[in-house]
C-alpha positions in Angstrom: 29.2 21.6 -59.9 25.4 22.0 -60.1 23.1 22.1 -56.9 19.4 21.2 -56.8 17.0 24.2 -56.8 14.8 22.6 -54.6 11.8 22.7 -56.9 11.9 19.1 -58.7 11.4 16.1 -56.7 14.3 14.1 -55.2 13.6 11.2 -57.8 14.3 14.1 -60.8 17.3 15.3 -58.8 18.8 11.7 -58.9 18.2 10.9 -62.3 20.9 13.7 -63.3 23.1 13.6 -60.3 26.5 12.0 -59.8 26.9 12.2 -56.2 24.5 13.2 -53.7 25.6 15.2 -50.6 23.7 15.6 -47.3 23.8 15.9 -43.5 21.6 13.4 -41.9 19.1 12.6 -44.7 17.4 9.6 -45.9 17.8 10.9 -49.2 21.2 9.4 -49.0 19.8 5.8 -48.6 17.8 6.7 -52.0 20.7 7.8 -53.7 22.6 4.6 -53.0 19.3 2.7 -54.1 19.3 4.7 -57.5 23.4 3.8 -57.7 24.3 7.1 -57.1 27.5 8.0 -55.0 26.3 9.3 -51.6 28.3 11.3 -49.0 27.6 12.6 -45.7 28.6 16.1 -45.0 29.6 16.9 -41.6 30.7 20.5 -41.5 28.0 21.6 -39.1 26.9 18.2 -38.0 29.3 15.4 -36.1 30.0 12.3 -38.1 27.1 10.0 -37.8 28.2 7.0 -35.0 24.9 5.8 -34.2 23.9 5.1 -37.5 25.2 1.7 -39.2 24.1 3.1 -42.9 25.2 6.4 -42.4 28.5 5.6 -40.7 29.5 3.5 -43.5 29.3 6.2 -45.9 32.3 8.8 -46.6 32.1 11.7 -45.1 33.4 15.1 -46.0 33.6 19.0 -44.4 34.1 20.9 -47.3 33.1 20.9 -51.2 36.5 20.4 -52.4 36.6 17.2 -50.6 34.9 15.8 -53.4 37.8 16.2 -56.0 39.9 14.0 -53.8 
């Protein structure tokens, strides 16, 4: 697993990433448009219920769940 260092743009990060994990972020929409797997991280945030797009994505509470 590699995590972005935050020094590059989202567009650059999307070029090398296979999956994008975030809590409620428009970056998940960008990831989907770029053909990347987008996953909502809900360990410290409730699962999105009021947003049709975010609630359509898979969600995880631990990063180990990405292997499943």
